[in-house]
C-alpha positions in Angstrom: -32.8 -41.5 12.2 -32.6 -39.6 9.0 -29.4 -39.4 7.0 -28.6 -36.7 4.4 -26.8 -37.4 1.2 -25.3 -34.0 0.6 -21.9 -33.9 -1.0 -21.1 -30.3 0.0 -19.5 -29.7 3.5 -21.5 -27.5 5.8 -20.4 -23.9 5.4 -21.0 -20.8 7.5 -23.2 -18.0 6.1 -21.5 -15.8 3.5 -20.2 -12.4 4.7 -22.2 -9.4 3.4 -20.7 -7.8 0.3 -20.7 -4.3 1.9 -18.9 -3.0 5.0 -20.5 -1.4 7.9 -20.6 2.4 7.5 -17.6 4.2 9.0 -18.3 6.9 11.5 -18.8 10.2 9.7 -16.2 12.7 10.6 -17.4 16.2 9.7 -15.1 17.7 7.1 -14.1 21.3 7.6 -14.8 22.2 4.0 -18.5 21.0 4.5 -19.2 24.1 6.7 -18.2 27.4 5.1 -18.3 29.1 8.5 -15.6 26.8 9.9 -12.5 28.7 11.2 -9.4 27.3 13.0 -9.2 28.2 16.6 -6.1 30.1 17.7 -3.8 28.3 20.1 -3.6 30.1 23.4 0.0 28.9 24.1 3.0 31.1 23.3 5.8 29.8 21.1 8.0 29.3 24.1 5.4 27.2 25.9 5.0 25.1 22.7 8.8 24.6 22.4 8.9 23.5 26.1 6.1 20.9 25.5 7.8 19.6 22.3 11.2 19.3 24.1 9.6 17.5 27.0 7.8 15.0 24.7 10.8 14.4 22.5 13.3 14.2 25.3 
């Protein structure tokens, strides 16, 4: 049986110095043709939804 005479404790491998890339979310200013879509709900319908959600 072989014995080792290391003085350092066994360590796990070091973590990489960089993080994994985050998913890229397209920015609206990256496409000059981007336009917001109009909401098909009326103001009254939106009010009812907000009141229902907030209680």
